[in-house]
Gaussian input, Z-matrix of N, CA and C with variables (Angstrom, degrees):
# hf/3-21g

backbone

0 1
 N
 C     1     B1
 C     2     B2     1     A1
 N     3     B3     2     A2     1     D1
 C     4     B4     3     A3     2     D2
 C     5     B5     4     A4     3     D3
 N     6     B6     5     A5     4     D4
 C     7     B7     6     A6     5     D5
 C     8     B8     7     A7     6     D6
 N     9     B9     8     A8     7     D7
 C    10    B10     9     A9     8     D8
 C    11    B11    10    A10     9     D9
 N    12    B12    11    A11    10    D10
 C    13    B13    12    A12    11    D11
 C    14    B14    13    A13    12    D12
 N    15    B15    14    A14    13    D13
 C    16    B16    15    A15    14    D14
 C    17    B17    16    A16    15    D15
 N    18    B18    17    A17    16    D16
 C    19    B19    18    A18    17    D17
 C    20    B20    19    A19    18    D18
 N    21    B21    20    A20    19    D19
 C    22    B22    21    A21    20    D20
 C    23    B23    22    A22    21    D21
 N    24    B24    23    A23    22    D22
 C    25    B25    24    A24    23    D23
 C    26    B26    25    A25    24    D24
 N    27    B27    26    A26    25    D25
 C    28    B28    27    A27    26    D26
 C    29    B29    28    A28    27    D27
 N    30    B30    29    A29    28    D28
 C    31    B31    30    A30    29    D29
 C    32    B32    31    A31    30    D30
 N    33    B33    32    A32    31    D31
 C    34    B34    33    A33    32    D32
 C    35    B35    34    A34    33    D33
 N    36    B36    35    A35    34    D34
 C    37    B37    36    A36    35    D35
 C    38    B38    37    A37    36    D36
 N    39    B39    38    A38    37    D37
 C    40    B40    39    A39    38    D38
 C    41    B41    40    A40    39    D39
 N    42    B42    41    A41    40    D40
 C    43    B43    42    A42    41    D41
 C    44    B44    43    A43    42    D42
 N    45    B45    44    A44    43    D43
 C    46    B46    45    A45    44    D44
 C    47    B47    46    A46    45    D45
 N    48    B48    47    A47    46    D46
 C    49    B49    48    A48    47    D47
 C    50    B50    49    A49    48    D48
 N    51    B51    50    A50    49    D49
 C    52    B52    51    A51    50    D50
 C    53    B53    52    A52    51    D51
 N    54    B54    53    A53    52    D52
 C    55    B55    54    A54    53    D53
 C    56    B56    55    A55    54    D54
 N    57    B57    56    A56    55    D55
 C    58    B58    57    A57    56    D56
 C    59    B59    58    A58    57    D57
 N    60    B60    59    A59    58    D58
 C    61    B61    60    A60    59    D59
 C    62    B62    61    A61    60    D60
 N    63    B63    62    A62    61    D61
 C    64    B64    63    A63    62    D62
 C    65    B65    64    A64    63    D63
 N    66    B66    65    A65    64    D64
 C    67    B67    66    A66    65    D65
 C    68    B68    67    A67    66    D66
 N    69    B69    68    A68    67    D67
 C    70    B70    69    A69    68    D68
 C    71    B71    70    A70    69    D69
 N    72    B72    71    A71    70    D70
 C    73    B73    72    A72    71    D71
 C    74    B74    73    A73    72    D72
 N    75    B75    74    A74    73    D73
 C    76    B76    75    A75    74    D74
 C    77    B77    76    A76    75    D75
 N    78    B78    77    A77    76    D76
 C    79    B79    78    A78    77    D77
 C    80    B80    79    A79    78    D78
 N    81    B81    80    A80    79    D79
 C    82    B82    81    A81    80    D80
 C    83    B83    82    A82    81    D81
 N    84    B84    83    A83    82    D82
 C    85    B85    84    A84    83    D83
 C    86    B86    85    A85    84    D84
 N    87    B87    86    A86    85    D85
 C    88    B88    87    A87    86    D86
 C    89    B89    88    A88    87    D87
 N    90    B90    89    A89    88    D88
 C    91    B91    90    A90    89    D89
 C    92    B92    91    A91    90    D90
 N    93    B93    92    A92    91    D91
 C    94    B94    93    A93    92    D92
 C    95    B95    94    A94    93    D93
 N    96    B96    95    A95    94    D94
 C    97    B97    96    A96    95    D95
 C    98    B98    97    A97    96    D96
 N    99    B99    98    A98    97    D97
 C   100   B100    99    A99    98    D98
 C   101   B101   100   A100    99    D99
 N   102   B102   101   A101   100   D100
 C   103   B103   102   A102   101   D101
 C   104   B104   103   A103   102   D102
 N   105   B105   104   A104   103   D103
 C   106   B106   105   A105   104   D104
 C   107   B107   106   A106   105   D105
 N   108   B108   107   A107   106   D106
 C   109   B109   108   A108   107   D107
 C   110   B110   109   A109   108   D108
 N   111   B111   110   A110   109   D109
 C   112   B112   111   A111   110   D110
 C   113   B113   112   A112   111   D111
 N   114   B114   113   A113   112   D112
 C   115   B115   114   A114   113   D113
 C   116   B116   115   A115   114   D114
 N   117   B117   116   A116   115   D115
 C   118   B118   117   A117   116   D116
 C   119   B119   118   A118   117   D117
 N   120   B120   119   A119   118   D118
 C   121   B121   120   A120   119   D119
 C   122   B122   121   A121   120   D120
 N   123   B123   122   A122   121   D121
 C   124   B124   123   A123   122   D122
 C   125   B125   124   A124   123   D123
 N   126   B126   125   A125   124   D124
 C   127   B127   126   A126   125   D125
 C   128   B128   127   A127   126   D126
 N   129   B129   128   A128   127   D127
 C   130   B130   129   A129   128   D128
 C   131   B131   130   A130   129   D129
 N   132   B132   131   A131   130   D130
 C   133   B133   132   A132   131   D131
 C   134   B134   133   A133   132   D132
 N   135   B135   134   A134   133   D133
 C   136   B136   135   A135   134   D134
 C   137   B137   136   A136   135   D135
 N   138   B138   137   A137   136   D136
 C   139   B139   138   A138   137   D137
 C   140   B140   139   A139   138   D138
 N   141   B141   140   A140   139   D139
 C   142   B142   141   A141   140   D140
 C   143   B143   142   A142   141   D141
 N   144   B144   143   A143   142   D142
 C   145   B145   144   A144   143   D143
 C   146   B146   145   A145   144   D144
 N   147   B147   146   A146   145   D145
 C   148   B148   147   A147   146   D146
 C   149   B149   148   A148   147   D147
 N   150   B150   149   A149   148   D148
 C   151   B151   150   A150   149   D149
 C   152   B152   151   A151   150   D150
 N   153   B153   152   A152   151   D151
 C   154   B154   153   A153   152   D152
 C   155   B155   154   A154   153   D153
 N   156   B156   155   A155   154   D154
 C   157   B157   156   A156   155   D155
 C   158   B158   157   A157   156   D156
 N   159   B159   158   A158   157   D157
 C   160   B160   159   A159   158   D158
 C   161   B161   160   A160   159   D159
 N   162   B162   161   A161   160   D160
 C   163   B163   162   A162   161   D161
 C   164   B164   163   A163   162   D162
 N   165   B165   164   A164   163   D163
 C   166   B166   165   A165   164   D164
 C   167   B167   166   A166   165   D165
 N   168   B168   167   A167   166   D166
 C   169   B169   168   A168   167   D167
 C   170   B170   169   A169   168   D168
 N   171   B171   170   A170   169   D169
 C   172   B172   171   A171   170   D170
 C   173   B173   172   A172   171   D171
 N   174   B174   173   A173   172   D172
 C   175   B175   174   A174   173   D173
 C   176   B176   175   A175   174   D174
 N   177   B177   176   A176   175   D175
 C   178   B178   177   A177   176   D176
 C   179   B179   178   A178   177   D177
 N   180   B180   179   A179   178   D178
 C   181   B181   180   A180   179   D179
 C   182   B182   181   A181   180   D180
 N   183   B183   182   A182   181   D181
 C   184   B184   183   A183   182   D182
 C   185   B185   184   A184   183   D183
 N   186   B186   185   A185   184   D184
 C   187   B187   186   A186   185   D185
 C   188   B188   187   A187   186   D186
 N   189   B189   188   A188   187   D187
 C   190   B190   189   A189   188   D188
 C   191   B191   190   A190   189   D189
 N   192   B192   191   A191   190   D190
 C   193   B193   192   A192   191   D191
 C   194   B194   193   A193   192   D192
 N   195   B195   194   A194   193   D193
 C   196   B196   195   A195   194   D194
 C   197   B197   196   A196   195   D195
 N   198   B198   197   A197   196   D196
 C   199   B199   198   A198   197   D197
 C   200   B200   199   A199   198   D198
 N   201   B201   200   A200   199   D199
 C   202   B202   201   A201   200   D200
 C   203   B203   202   A202   201   D201
 N   204   B204   203   A203   202   D202
 C   205   B205   204   A204   203   D203
 C   206   B206   205   A205   204   D204
 N   207   B207   206   A206   205   D205
 C   208   B208   207   A207   206   D206
 C   209   B209   208   A208   207   D207
 N   210   B210   209   A209   208   D208
 C   211   B211   210   A210   209   D209
 C   212   B212   211   A211   210   D210
 N   213   B213   212   A212   211   D211
 C   214   B214   213   A213   212   D212
 C   215   B215   214   A214   213   D213
 N   216   B216   215   A215   214   D214
 C   217   B217   216   A216   215   D215
 C   218   B218   217   A217   216   D216
 N   219   B219   218   A218   217   D217
 C   220   B220   219   A219   218   D218
 C   221   B221   220   A220   219   D219
 N   222   B222   221   A221   220   D220
 C   223   B223   222   A222   221   D221
 C   224   B224   223   A223   222   D222
 N   225   B225   224   A224   223   D223
 C   226   B226   225   A225   224   D224
 C   227   B227   226   A226   225   D225
 N   228   B228   227   A227   226   D226
 C   229   B229   228   A228   227   D227
 C   230   B230   229   A229   228   D228
 N   231   B231   230   A230   229   D229
 C   232   B232   231   A231   230   D230
 C   233   B233   232   A232   231   D231
 N   234   B234   233   A233   232   D232
 C   235   B235   234   A234   233   D233
 C   236   B236   235   A235   234   D234
 N   237   B237   236   A236   235   D235
 C   238   B238   237   A237   236   D236
 C   239   B239   238   A238   237   D237
 N   240   B240   239   A239   238   D238
 C   241   B241   240   A240   239   D239
 C   242   B242   241   A241   240   D240
 N   243   B243   242   A242   241   D241
 C   244   B244   243   A243   242   D242
 C   245   B245   244   A244   243   D243
 N   246   B246   245   A245   244   D244
 C   247   B247   246   A246   245   D245
 C   248   B248   247   A247   246   D246
 N   249   B249   248   A248   247   D247
 C   250   B250   249   A249   248   D248
 C   251   B251   250   A250   249   D249
 N   252   B252   251   A251   250   D250
 C   253   B253   252   A252   251   D251
 C   254   B254   253   A253   252   D252
 N   255   B255   254   A254   253   D253
 C   256   B256   255   A255   254   D254
 C   257   B257   256   A256   255   D255
 N   258   B258   257   A257   256   D256
 C   259   B259   258   A258   257   D257
 C   260   B260   259   A259   258   D258
 N   261   B261   260   A260   259   D259
 C   262   B262   261   A261   260   D260
 C   263   B263   262   A262   261   D261
 N   264   B264   263   A263   262   D262
 C   265   B265   264   A264   263   D263
 C   266   B266   265   A265   264   D264
 N   267   B267   266   A266   265   D265
 C   268   B268   267   A267   266   D266
 C   269   B269   268   A268   267   D267
 N   270   B270   269   A269   268   D268
 C   271   B271   270   A270   269   D269
 C   272   B272   271   A271   270   D270
 N   273   B273   272   A272   271   D271
 C   274   B274   273   A273   272   D272
 C   275   B275   274   A274   273   D273
 N   276   B276   275   A275   274   D274
 C   277   B277   276   A276   275   D275
 C   278   B278   277   A277   276   D276
 N   279   B279   278   A278   277   D277
 C   280   B280   279   A279   278   D278
 C   281   B281   280   A280   279   D279
 N   282   B282   281   A281   280   D280
 C   283   B283   282   A282   281   D281
 C   284   B284   283   A283   282   D282
 N   285   B285   284   A284   283   D283
 C   286   B286   285   A285   284   D284
 C   287   B287   286   A286   285   D285
 N   288   B288   287   A287   286   D286
 C   289   B289   288   A288   287   D287
 C   290   B290   289   A289   288   D288
 N   291   B291   290   A290   289   D289
 C   292   B292   291   A291   290   D290
 C   293   B293   292   A292   291   D291
 N   294   B294   293   A293   292   D292
 C   295   B295   294   A294   293   D293
 C   296   B296   295   A295   294   D294
 N   297   B297   296   A296   295   D295
 C   298   B298   297   A297   296   D296
 C   299   B299   298   A298   297   D297
 N   300   B300   299   A299   298   D298
 C   301   B301   300   A300   299   D299
 C   302   B302   301   A301   300   D300
 N   303   B303   302   A302   301   D301
 C   304   B304   303   A303   302   D302
 C   305   B305   304   A304   303   D303
 N   306   B306   305   A305   304   D304
 C   307   B307   306   A306   305   D305
 C   308   B308   307   A307   306   D306
 N   309   B309   308   A308   307   D307
 C   310   B310   309   A309   308   D308
 C   311   B311   310   A310   309   D309
 N   312   B312   311   A311   310   D310
 C   313   B313   312   A312   311   D311
 C   314   B314   313   A313   312   D312
 N   315   B315   314   A314   313   D313
 C   316   B316   315   A315   314   D314
 C   317   B317   316   A316   315   D315
 N   318   B318   317   A317   316   D316
 C   319   B319   318   A318   317   D317
 C   320   B320   319   A319   318   D318
 N   321   B321   320   A320   319   D319
 C   322   B322   321   A321   320   D320
 C   323   B323   322   A322   321   D321
 N   324   B324   323   A323   322   D322
 C   325   B325   324   A324   323   D323
 C   326   B326   325   A325   324   D324
 N   327   B327   326   A326   325   D325
 C   328   B328   327   A327   326   D326
 C   329   B329   328   A328   327   D327
 N   330   B330   329   A329   328   D328
 C   331   B331   330   A330   329   D329
 C   332   B332   331   A331   330   D330

   B1=1.4054
   B2=1.5476
   B3=1.3749
   B4=1.4758
   B5=1.4975
   B6=1.2994
   B7=1.4842
   B8=1.4554
   B9=1.3468
   B10=1.4854
   B11=1.5133
   B12=1.3064
   B13=1.4456
   B14=1.5108
   B15=1.3406
   B16=1.5036
   B17=1.5560
   B18=1.2967
   B19=1.4657
   B20=1.4852
   B21=1.3804
   B22=1.4952
   B23=1.5757
   B24=1.3369
   B25=1.4903
   B26=1.5103
   B27=1.3022
   B28=1.4953
   B29=1.5325
   B30=1.2697
   B31=1.5310
   B32=1.5215
   B33=1.3713
   B34=1.4695
   B35=1.5526
   B36=1.2993
   B37=1.4653
   B38=1.5018
   B39=1.4007
   B40=1.4735
   B41=1.6150
   B42=1.2716
   B43=1.5279
   B44=1.5596
   B45=1.3264
   B46=1.4950
   B47=1.5130
   B48=1.3202
   B49=1.4986
   B50=1.5107
   B51=1.3226
   B52=1.5203
   B53=1.5055
   B54=1.3567
   B55=1.5140
   B56=1.5337
   B57=1.3005
   B58=1.4907
   B59=1.6124
   B60=1.3002
   B61=1.4855
   B62=1.5169
   B63=1.2542
   B64=1.5128
   B65=1.5325
   B66=1.3351
   B67=1.4817
   B68=1.5493
   B69=1.2526
   B70=1.4854
   B71=1.5084
   B72=1.3770
   B73=1.4330
   B74=1.4999
   B75=1.2979
   B76=1.4597
   B77=1.5467
   B78=1.3770
   B79=1.4529
   B80=1.4562
   B81=1.2875
   B82=1.4759
   B83=1.5601
   B84=1.2976
   B85=1.4551
   B86=1.5359
   B87=1.3333
   B88=1.4440
   B89=1.4847
   B90=1.3319
   B91=1.4631
   B92=1.5243
   B93=1.3720
   B94=1.4663
   B95=1.5011
   B96=1.3212
   B97=1.4167
   B98=1.4903
   B99=1.2466
   B100=1.5109
   B101=1.5307
   B102=1.3279
   B103=1.4435
   B104=1.5395
   B105=1.2790
   B106=1.4386
   B107=1.5267
   B108=1.3033
   B109=1.4995
   B110=1.4971
   B111=1.3277
   B112=1.4947
   B113=1.4949
   B114=1.2773
   B115=1.4124
   B116=1.5222
   B117=1.2882
   B118=1.4899
   B119=1.4949
   B120=1.3071
   B121=1.4361
   B122=1.5135
   B123=1.3609
   B124=1.4494
   B125=1.5428
   B126=1.3187
   B127=1.4359
   B128=1.5647
   B129=1.3579
   B130=1.4300
   B131=1.5900
   B132=1.3443
   B133=1.4649
   B134=1.5526
   B135=1.3406
   B136=1.5067
   B137=1.5124
   B138=1.3149
   B139=1.4779
   B140=1.5222
   B141=1.3211
   B142=1.5029
   B143=1.5470
   B144=1.3568
   B145=1.4772
   B146=1.5967
   B147=1.2601
   B148=1.4296
   B149=1.5214
   B150=1.3944
   B151=1.4022
   B152=1.5848
   B153=1.3445
   B154=1.4813
   B155=1.4721
   B156=1.3234
   B157=1.5080
   B158=1.5491
   B159=1.3585
   B160=1.4663
   B161=1.5574
   B162=1.3364
   B163=1.4406
   B164=1.5438
   B165=1.3476
   B166=1.4156
   B167=1.5347
   B168=1.3544
   B169=1.4357
   B170=1.5445
   B171=1.3199
   B172=1.3892
   B173=1.5201
   B174=1.3545
   B175=1.4623
   B176=1.5084
   B177=1.2767
   B178=1.4705
   B179=1.5396
   B180=1.3106
   B181=1.4526
   B182=1.5085
   B183=1.3220
   B184=1.4646
   B185=1.5422
   B186=1.3093
   B187=1.4636
   B188=1.4840
   B189=1.3459
   B190=1.5107
   B191=1.5130
   B192=1.3818
   B193=1.4628
   B194=1.5895
   B195=1.3173
   B196=1.4415
   B197=1.5484
   B198=1.3628
   B199=1.4377
   B200=1.5364
   B201=1.3565
   B202=1.4590
   B203=1.5188
   B204=1.3230
   B205=1.4804
   B206=1.4899
   B207=1.3061
   B208=1.4029
   B209=1.5135
   B210=1.3707
   B211=1.4467
   B212=1.5723
   B213=1.3296
   B214=1.4539
   B215=1.4731
   B216=1.2984
   B217=1.4858
   B218=1.5524
   B219=1.3742
   B220=1.3870
   B221=1.5030
   B222=1.3455
   B223=1.4394
   B224=1.5214
   B225=1.3937
   B226=1.4449
   B227=1.5771
   B228=1.3428
   B229=1.4526
   B230=1.5284
   B231=1.3107
   B232=1.4760
   B233=1.4858
   B234=1.3780
   B235=1.4428
   B236=1.5119
   B237=1.3126
   B238=1.4934
   B239=1.5129
   B240=1.3336
   B241=1.4948
   B242=1.5022
   B243=1.3388
   B244=1.4667
   B245=1.4648
   B246=1.3375
   B247=1.3739
   B248=1.5068
   B249=1.3217
   B250=1.4731
   B251=1.5071
   B252=1.2795
   B253=1.4612
   B254=1.5478
   B255=1.3093
   B256=1.4365
   B257=1.5550
   B258=1.2818
   B259=1.4928
   B260=1.5216
   B261=1.2798
   B262=1.5069
   B263=1.4461
   B264=1.3433
   B265=1.4579
   B266=1.5185
   B267=1.3424
   B268=1.4494
   B269=1.5445
   B270=1.3830
   B271=1.4555
   B272=1.4889
   B273=1.3558
   B274=1.4138
   B275=1.5858
   B276=1.3163
   B277=1.3938
   B278=1.5807
   B279=1.3194
   B280=1.4887
   B281=1.5174
   B282=1.2666
   B283=1.5106
   B284=1.5515
   B285=1.3348
   B286=1.4698
   B287=1.5710
   B288=1.3562
   B289=1.4806
   B290=1.5196
   B291=1.3650
   B292=1.4683
   B293=1.4698
   B294=1.3394
   B295=1.4406
   B296=1.5542
   B297=1.3339
   B298=1.5494
   B299=1.5339
   B300=1.3799
   B301=1.4606
   B302=1.5114
   B303=1.3104
   B304=1.4603
   B305=1.5205
   B306=1.3298
   B307=1.4278
   B308=1.5295
   B309=1.3375
   B310=1.4678
   B311=1.4888
   B312=1.3423
   B313=1.4334
   B314=1.5565
   B315=1.3189
   B316=1.4696
   B317=1.4981
   B318=1.3173
   B319=1.4391
   B320=1.5229
   B321=1.3130
   B322=1.4371
   B323=1.5392
   B324=1.3927
   B325=1.4634
   B326=1.5582
   B327=1.2714
   B328=1.5291
   B329=1.4490
   B330=1.3233
   B331=1.4721
   B332=1.4616
   A1=110.69
   A2=114.36
   A3=115.23
   A4=111.16
   A5=118.39
   A6=120.65
   A7=109.75
   A8=117.45
   A9=122.40
   A10=110.02
   A11=116.90
   A12=120.63
   A13=112.24
   A14=115.33
   A15=118.91
   A16=110.19
   A17=116.26
   A18=116.49
   A19=111.97
   A20=114.75
   A21=116.31
   A22=110.74
   A23=113.36
   A24=116.86
   A25=114.33
   A26=117.73
   A27=123.32
   A28=107.72
   A29=117.12
   A30=120.89
   A31=112.85
   A32=116.38
   A33=116.55
   A34=112.92
   A35=119.72
   A36=117.76
   A37=112.96
   A38=115.32
   A39=113.20
   A40=111.71
   A41=112.88
   A42=117.85
   A43=109.61
   A44=116.16
   A45=117.53
   A46=108.52
   A47=117.97
   A48=121.86
   A49=111.30
   A50=116.18
   A51=121.07
   A52=111.18
   A53=116.28
   A54=115.71
   A55=112.39
   A56=119.07
   A57=121.40
   A58=106.92
   A59=118.32
   A60=118.68
   A61=110.59
   A62=114.52
   A63=123.63
   A64=107.10
   A65=114.43
   A66=121.14
   A67=108.12
   A68=119.51
   A69=122.87
   A70=109.08
   A71=117.39
   A72=120.28
   A73=112.58
   A74=114.53
   A75=122.82
   A76=110.15
   A77=114.51
   A78=120.52
   A79=109.60
   A80=121.23
   A81=124.17
   A82=107.74
   A83=119.16
   A84=120.56
   A85=113.32
   A86=118.40
   A87=121.26
   A88=110.57
   A89=116.01
   A90=118.22
   A91=105.61
   A92=119.97
   A93=121.45
   A94=114.02
   A95=120.20
   A96=122.22
   A97=115.51
   A98=113.40
   A99=120.45
   A100=111.56
   A101=116.81
   A102=121.03
   A103=107.67
   A104=119.39
   A105=122.95
   A106=109.18
   A107=113.70
   A108=121.08
   A109=109.06
   A110=118.43
   A111=120.67
   A112=110.43
   A113=120.23
   A114=124.25
   A115=109.90
   A116=119.06
   A117=118.94
   A118=114.38
   A119=117.27
   A120=122.80
   A121=113.30
   A122=118.96
   A123=120.78
   A124=110.77
   A125=117.74
   A126=120.40
   A127=112.04
   A128=113.14
   A129=119.66
   A130=111.93
   A131=114.36
   A132=115.27
   A133=111.48
   A134=116.48
   A135=121.88
   A136=108.32
   A137=119.13
   A138=122.84
   A139=109.06
   A140=117.17
   A141=119.42
   A142=111.36
   A143=112.11
   A144=117.85
   A145=109.68
   A146=118.03
   A147=123.36
   A148=109.40
   A149=115.59
   A150=118.56
   A151=113.36
   A152=113.37
   A153=119.66
   A154=111.73
   A155=117.54
   A156=120.05
   A157=107.43
   A158=117.70
   A159=121.48
   A160=106.58
   A161=122.13
   A162=124.08
   A163=108.84
   A164=118.68
   A165=124.67
   A166=109.26
   A167=113.54
   A168=120.51
   A169=109.55
   A170=119.80
   A171=122.83
   A172=112.36
   A173=114.68
   A174=120.25
   A175=111.09
   A176=115.98
   A177=122.05
   A178=113.03
   A179=116.87
   A180=121.18
   A181=108.68
   A182=119.49
   A183=121.53
   A184=112.59
   A185=116.49
   A186=122.07
   A187=114.56
   A188=115.28
   A189=121.84
   A190=105.37
   A191=115.04
   A192=118.55
   A193=109.13
   A194=116.47
   A195=120.90
   A196=112.73
   A197=118.49
   A198=120.99
   A199=110.43
   A200=116.12
   A201=117.69
   A202=111.08
   A203=116.62
   A204=120.59
   A205=111.20
   A206=116.79
   A207=122.69
   A208=109.96
   A209=117.39
   A210=123.21
   A211=110.55
   A212=117.81
   A213=122.20
   A214=112.28
   A215=118.58
   A216=122.59
   A217=110.51
   A218=116.72
   A219=119.53
   A220=112.97
   A221=115.01
   A222=120.35
   A223=111.98
   A224=117.20
   A225=122.79
   A226=108.80
   A227=114.70
   A228=120.58
   A229=110.32
   A230=116.94
   A231=119.39
   A232=112.11
   A233=117.29
   A234=118.00
   A235=112.87
   A236=116.46
   A237=119.25
   A238=108.84
   A239=117.74
   A240=118.58
   A241=112.43
   A242=117.16
   A243=117.09
   A244=113.89
   A245=121.10
   A246=125.38
   A247=112.59
   A248=116.00
   A249=122.61
   A250=111.34
   A251=116.04
   A252=123.97
   A253=112.38
   A254=114.56
   A255=122.26
   A256=109.68
   A257=114.51
   A258=121.32
   A259=112.23
   A260=117.33
   A261=122.61
   A262=108.11
   A263=121.60
   A264=123.78
   A265=110.71
   A266=117.47
   A267=121.51
   A268=110.74
   A269=118.22
   A270=120.00
   A271=108.75
   A272=120.96
   A273=121.51
   A274=109.93
   A275=117.61
   A276=121.12
   A277=113.78
   A278=113.92
   A279=120.46
   A280=109.72
   A281=119.65
   A282=121.56
   A283=110.08
   A284=113.89
   A285=116.78
   A286=111.42
   A287=112.59
   A288=116.76
   A289=112.43
   A290=116.60
   A291=117.86
   A292=113.42
   A293=114.55
   A294=119.83
   A295=111.50
   A296=114.75
   A297=119.36
   A298=109.48
   A299=116.27
   A300=117.82
   A301=108.23
   A302=120.62
   A303=118.54
   A304=113.32
   A305=117.35
   A306=119.35
   A307=110.78
   A308=115.85
   A309=119.68
   A310=117.01
   A311=117.67
   A312=123.26
   A313=107.42
   A314=113.72
   A315=114.68
   A316=108.63
   A317=117.24
   A318=122.13
   A319=112.55
   A320=121.35
   A321=125.97
   A322=113.34
   A323=116.27
   A324=117.46
   A325=111.75
   A326=114.80
   A327=116.89
   A328=110.16
   A329=119.23
   A330=124.54
   A331=114.36
   D1=-43.51
   D2=179.79
   D3=-67.85
   D4=-34.66
   D5=179.28
   D6=-62.13
   D7=-47.15
   D8=-177.24
   D9=-63.60
   D10=-43.78
   D11=178.75
   D12=-61.11
   D13=-44.25
   D14=177.89
   D15=-65.30
   D16=-38.87
   D17=-179.67
   D18=-66.06
   D19=-37.89
   D20=179.00
   D21=-71.68
   D22=-40.86
   D23=-179.90
   D24=-65.45
   D25=-36.14
   D26=-176.65
   D27=-95.99
   D28=-42.05
   D29=-176.47
   D30=-69.47
   D31=-37.77
   D32=-179.01
   D33=-62.27
   D34=-55.15
   D35=178.54
   D36=-63.14
   D37=-32.88
   D38=179.32
   D39=-69.41
   D40=-34.85
   D41=174.83
   D42=-62.63
   D43=-47.05
   D44=-178.94
   D45=-62.37
   D46=-45.32
   D47=179.14
   D48=-58.58
   D49=-36.93
   D50=-178.20
   D51=-71.09
   D52=-39.14
   D53=-174.96
   D54=-93.96
   D55=-10.18
   D56=-177.26
   D57=-71.50
   D58=128.19
   D59=177.26
   D60=-75.12
   D61=152.44
   D62=178.23
   D63=-79.00
   D64=164.66
   D65=177.41
   D66=-58.37
   D67=-40.97
   D68=-177.89
   D69=-62.93
   D70=-46.06
   D71=178.58
   D72=-57.85
   D73=-46.89
   D74=-179.96
   D75=-56.85
   D76=-45.61
   D77=-177.73
   D78=-65.74
   D79=-35.96
   D80=-176.95
   D81=-71.34
   D82=-22.73
   D83=178.44
   D84=-82.27
   D85=-13.20
   D86=174.27
   D87=-62.71
   D88=150.69
   D89=173.24
   D90=-73.71
   D91=160.38
   D92=-174.91
   D93=-60.57
   D94=-31.31
   D95=171.66
   D96=-57.48
   D97=-52.04
   D98=178.96
   D99=-61.13
   D100=-39.26
   D101=-179.44
   D102=-65.07
   D103=-42.17
   D104=-178.93
   D105=-62.76
   D106=-49.06
   D107=-177.27
   D108=-62.70
   D109=-40.05
   D110=178.91
   D111=-65.68
   D112=-43.35
   D113=179.46
   D114=-64.08
   D115=-41.99
   D116=179.61
   D117=-64.24
   D118=-38.04
   D119=-177.13
   D120=-84.28
   D121=-9.18
   D122=-172.09
   D123=-62.29
   D124=-46.08
   D125=-175.89
   D126=-60.54
   D127=-44.04
   D128=179.77
   D129=-63.08
   D130=-41.10
   D131=-179.86
   D132=-68.32
   D133=-36.51
   D134=177.00
   D135=-63.80
   D136=-43.42
   D137=-177.88
   D138=-66.23
   D139=-40.07
   D140=179.91
   D141=-64.72
   D142=-41.54
   D143=-179.19
   D144=-67.70
   D145=-39.25
   D146=178.89
   D147=-63.54
   D148=-45.92
   D149=178.11
   D150=-60.97
   D151=-40.49
   D152=178.46
   D153=-63.77
   D154=-41.26
   D155=-178.69
   D156=-68.87
   D157=-39.83
   D158=-178.33
   D159=-65.15
   D160=-40.65
   D161=178.52
   D162=-63.01
   D163=-42.39
   D164=-177.53
   D165=-60.22
   D166=-44.88
   D167=-179.48
   D168=-63.76
   D169=-39.40
   D170=176.74
   D171=-64.73
   D172=-41.84
   D173=-178.42
   D174=-67.32
   D175=-33.00
   D176=-176.42
   D177=-72.69
   D178=-12.45
   D179=179.24
   D180=-78.84
   D181=-19.03
   D182=176.28
   D183=-75.51
   D184=155.93
   D185=173.56
   D186=-73.44
   D187=-16.01
   D188=-175.12
   D189=-84.23
   D190=162.33
   D191=175.54
   D192=-63.76
   D193=150.66
   D194=-176.68
   D195=-59.03
   D196=-39.19
   D197=-176.81
   D198=-67.41
   D199=-29.86
   D200=177.83
   D201=-73.42
   D202=-41.94
   D203=175.23
   D204=-60.54
   D205=-43.90
   D206=-175.50
   D207=-65.45
   D208=-41.85
   D209=175.11
   D210=-58.83
   D211=-46.16
   D212=176.47
   D213=-60.52
   D214=-44.04
   D215=177.76
   D216=-61.47
   D217=-39.45
   D218=178.05
   D219=-65.34
   D220=-39.28
   D221=179.44
   D222=-66.99
   D223=-36.49
   D224=176.60
   D225=-64.92
   D226=-43.21
   D227=-177.38
   D228=-63.71
   D229=-41.92
   D230=178.43
   D231=-66.99
   D232=-39.67
   D233=177.11
   D234=-65.90
   D235=-37.79
   D236=178.68
   D237=-67.38
   D238=-37.95
   D239=176.70
   D240=-64.22
   D241=-40.96
   D242=176.31
   D243=-63.52
   D244=-41.67
   D245=176.33
   D246=-61.25
   D247=-42.60
   D248=176.31
   D249=-60.70
   D250=-45.84
   D251=178.16
   D252=-60.47
   D253=-41.93
   D254=177.78
   D255=-64.23
   D256=-48.12
   D257=177.06
   D258=-57.87
   D259=-44.56
   D260=177.95
   D261=-63.93
   D262=-43.99
   D263=-179.51
   D264=-63.05
   D265=-42.78
   D266=177.44
   D267=-61.39
   D268=-43.03
   D269=179.16
   D270=-63.92
   D271=-43.34
   D272=-178.71
   D273=-64.02
   D274=-40.76
   D275=174.85
   D276=-57.72
   D277=-46.59
   D278=177.32
   D279=-62.16
   D280=-42.42
   D281=179.73
   D282=-64.71
   D283=-39.66
   D284=-179.52
   D285=-66.90
   D286=-40.04
   D287=176.16
   D288=-66.26
   D289=-37.11
   D290=174.93
   D291=-61.71
   D292=-43.47
   D293=-179.25
   D294=-63.59
   D295=-38.97
   D296=173.85
   D297=-57.87
   D298=-48.24
   D299=-176.66
   D300=-64.88
   D301=-40.86
   D302=179.48
   D303=-62.89
   D304=-32.91
   D305=-175.60
   D306=-87.24
   D307=-4.06
   D308=177.11
   D309=89.99
   D310=4.08
   D311=179.66
   D312=-82.96
   D313=150.33
   D314=175.73
   D315=-91.01
   D316=153.24
   D317=-177.44
   D318=-75.09
   D319=-18.13
   D320=-173.91
   D321=-94.54
   D322=-7.00
   D323=-177.92
   D324=-70.96
   D325=140.77
   D326=177.69
   D327=-103.22
   D328=144.61
   D329=-179.10
   D330=-114.13

């Protein structure tokens, strides 16, 4: 019984390790289109992962739980985006008004 248990406990993982393909073998099995697409997106995925890990490290420096800090950061990001969008809209409106004044049209005319 002990021998059979040891064979299953040791042999099972060894067998799985032996038959499991490596990453290179899997990549070679891709068709050329998928290989090209995978290689093109590799840098972007690595950069996104590095940014994510960096953010987690920054969040972990706080005394609060990570998910709370992450939620606060997302809220700040959304607020900053809304402010930036509002600023861009104001600039576009000002440019449009300046163009109207240059062309001699009044700002209060309706079309």
